[in-house]
N, C-alpha and C positions, 0 to 999 in steps of 0.2 A: 507863568510862562506864556510866551506867544507861540501858538501852535498853528502852523500853516498846513492845510490839507489840500493836496493837489489832486483834483478829480471829484466832480460833484455827481458821481453815479450813486448807486444804491449804498454801497459800503462806505464810500467816502463821506456821504451825507450823514450816515449814522455815527461815524467816528467824530465828525465835527460836532454833532449834538452831544456825544459823550464828553468830549473835552470841554465844551461850553458848560455843561452841567457840573463839571468838576471845578469850575471857576476860572478857567484859563481864557485868555484872549485868543479868539479863533478867527482865522481868515480862510476862505475857501476859493480855490481856483476853478473857474468854469471854462469850458471850451469856447462858449459864445457869450457875447455881451448880453444877448437876449435872456439867456438862462440866468446870468448874474443879476440882471435887473429884476427879473421875476422873483428871485430869492430875496433881494433887498426890499422889494415892494411889499411882499406878502409875509416874509419871515418863515417861509416853508419852501421845500423843493417839490413843486407840484407834480413833477413827472414821477418821482420815485417814492417820496414819503410825504404826501400832502398833509398828514396829521402830525408830523414831527416838527416841533418848533425850533427855529434857528434865529431867535429874536436878536441876539447880539453878535451873530456871525457876520463878518464882513465879506461879502461875495464880490468877486471881480474876475474879469477875463485877462487882466494885466498881471503877468507872472511876477514882475518886479514889485508891484504894489502888495501882492499877497505874501511874499516871503520877506519883505522889508522888516528887519528886526526880529525875525523868527528865531526861536530857541530850538525848535524841532520841526522837521518837515516830514509829513506823511504822504507817501505816494500811493494813490489808489486809482490807477488808470489801466486800461486794457494792455496786455503784454505787447501787442503789435505796435502800440503807440509809445511804449516806454522810452525808447531811445530818443525819439524826437522831442518828447516832453523834457527829458533830462538835458538835452542840448540847449533847450530854451531856458531851463532852470539854472544851469551851471554859471553863466556869466552874471547873473543877478543875485546869487545866493552868497552871503557872507562866508568867509573861510571857516572850515572846521565845524559847521553846523551839522549835527547828526541827521541822517536820512533813514526813514523806516519805510520799507515796501510792504504793501499788503497784496500785491498782485501775484496771482498764482498761474504762472505760465513760463514758457521757455522761448527764447529768441532763436529763430531758425538759423541765422548766420552764426556759425560757431557753436551751436547748441549751448547758448549762454543762459544761465539762470538770471532772474531779474536783478539780484544783488550784483552780479558781475557786469550787467549792462550799466547799472548805476555807477559802479566804481570806475568804469572806463570813461563814462561821459562826465562824471563829477568827481575827479580825483581830489584827494585831500579831505574827503568827508567820511566820517565813520558811517558804516552802513549796517542796518539790521533788517530782519524780516519778521513780520507778524503773521502767525498762522494758527489754525485750530478749527474746531467745530463751531463756526461762527456764521450762522444764517442771519443776514442783516435784518430781516423783518422781525426776528425774535429778539435781537438786541434792542431794536427800536421799541419793542413792547416791554422792555425791562425784564425779560426772562433771564434767569441766571445763566451766564455763559462764561467760558474760560478760553484763554488763548496763550500761546507761548511766544515770547519775544526772544529771538535768537541773534546773537552778535558776539564777536570777540571783545567788543567794547563794553565794559561794565557801566561806564557813564551813560552810554546810549540806552542800555537796558533800564537803568534807573530813570532816565528822562521819559522814556516811553511809558513806564509803569506809573510815573507821576501824572503824566498827561491823560492816560486812558483808564488806569485801574480804579475800580470803584466797587460798591457792594454787589452789583449785578454783572460786572464784567471783570473777572479775575485774570490777572496776568502772571504767568510763570516764566522763569528765565532758562535759557539754554545757550550753549556756545557752539553747538553743532549746526551751524547755519545751513550747510549743504543738505543734510538730511531733512531738516525742518522745511526748507524751501522745496525740495523734491517731493516731500509728502504732500504739500499744498498743490503742486502742479499735477502730480500723477493721479491723485484721487479723482480728478475731474474725468479722466478716461474711464475709470471703473464706475463712476456715477452714471455715465451714459450707458454702459453695459448693464448696470443694475436696473435703470429705468426701462431699457429695452426688454429685459427679462420679465419685469413686472407686467409690461403690456402683453407679453406672451403668456401670462398667468402661470408661471412656474411656481412650484411649491416653496415653502419656507426653507426646506432643506437645501434646495438649489441656491436660493439667495444667500444662505449662510455660507455654503461652499464657495460661491463666487467671491464674496467679500473677504473670506479668510485667505483664499489663494491669491486674491489681489494684493493683500498685505505682504505675502511672500514675494510676489513679483516686485513690488515697490522696494522692499528692503534689499532684494537681490541686485537691482540696478544701482541703488545707492551705494552698496558696498564696492561696486566696480568704479564708482565716481568719487571715492574718497570719503563717503559718509559712514556713520556708525549705524548698522541695522537695528541696534537696540533702541535708538531714538524713535523708531516707528511704533514702539509700545506706548508712546505718549500722545499728547493732544494733537500734534501735527500729523501723526500717523494713524493709529487705530481710531482716535477720536474724530478727526476730520473725515476719515473714510466712512465711518458708521453713519454720521449725519448726512453726508452728501449722497450716500448710496441708498438711503431709506426715506428721505424727506421729499415730498412733492414741491417744497419751497426751493429746492436746488435746481438751478436752471439747467445744469448738465443732465440731471436725472430726468427733467421734463423733456429735453431734446431726445434722450433715449426712448422715453415713453412714446413720444410722437412717431419716432422711427419704427417702433414696434407695432404701432397702429397702422403702418403702411405708408406714412408720409415720406416724401423725398427729404434729403438733408436740408435743402434750401427752405422747403416748406416747414420743416420741423423748427428750424432756427427762427423763421418768421413768426411761427405760432408762439414761441417763447418770448420773442421781442427784446431779448437782451443777448449780449455776447456770451457764447458758451466756449470758454477757453479750452475745453476738453477736445474739441475737434482738431484744432491746430496742434495741441500737445500730442494727440494720438499719432498724427503723421510723423512728427519729429521723433517721438520715442520709438516708434516702430522701426524707423530707419537706423536710429542710434543703436538699438538693441541688436539688430541684424549685423551691423558693422563691428560691434564689440563681442558678438557671440554670446549674448545674454539671453537665456530662455525666458520668454514672456508670452505664454500661449493665449492668455486672455487678450492682451494687446494685439497679437497677431490675428486672433479670431475676429475681434471687433473691427480691425482694419479691413479684413476680407468682406465683412458685412457691409460696411459703409462705403468703401472705395472699390471693392471688388464685386459688389452687387450679388454676393452669395446669400442664400436664405439663412436667416438667423438661427432657425431651429436645427438645421443640419450642421452648422458650425458649432453650435452648443453641444450637440451630440458627439462630435469629433473630440471636443475638449474633454467631455466627461468620460469618454472611452479611451483616452490617451493613457500611455503607460504611467503607472504610479511612481512617484519619487518620494524623497524624504518629506515628512510633514513639516518639521522645524529644522531649518538649515543652519542657524547661527546660535552659538552658545557662548557663555562667558568663559574666559580663560580659567582652567583648573576645575571647571564644573562639568560633570558627565553630561553627555548629550541626551536629549529626550528619547 
């Protein structure tokens, strides 16, 4: 296959390396000609993964060159730039080529998931999403990892598995694209909350309660948006939530940790040095939950801390002392509730 990876950031670079190692012809789109030339000259992406080899990857800042003859396109760009990238991609991509998004975010205008942004900008192309507990640095080091590829198109799921599936990166299939994509976007919010809590040196009990109630909030919102809450028991739900809320390799966790250390939001993001999708997602989800009447106390509390300048400890105490509700809200038809 020819695999075109759009976005030479941390995750895009790793996926280009995986596809190359699987024996596919790989091209990589870079935002600047300077970055493309650096990758071509050195066979590495010096900024993100200087030790990861990209020997046969063809890097270019020309979108038409990158997707020429592609059998599969993988989009790995920040959510804020997704629409513009897709509008550049659409006129140069051959008809019906499947597109897979790895971007975990939501577009403000219309509260659109990335797959919806892609479908509107690139009509006529099957669209899927790749999500799961996937820290790019660990995949680069060949640690065993797993992800879920979600799409109504069986052909797309098969193409993505052929391109990226290998002994250290296992791919599982799903059709509930809404829930898989929401899981990938929403977990960034809770990773910030978890990093902030860690900086405040809360106990393990508190961290466990935070992560578990986060899962309840995620599935609650998904059910209101047409997803299946049971999907959150898989890799894109509890799997991604666990790793993002507990690992210092998570950029959203690190932003939260710096906030807990007393840094301002801008200083925290500057200290991390990479885009933390959770900040943008927090604003959007907070407003959406209010408009839909969906109860999301962790989202509301974190919003008050970051944008309302309220002390984190006092907000946390309000959350812990709030009225108790059902532990597990969703059950299978015909099965007694827990």
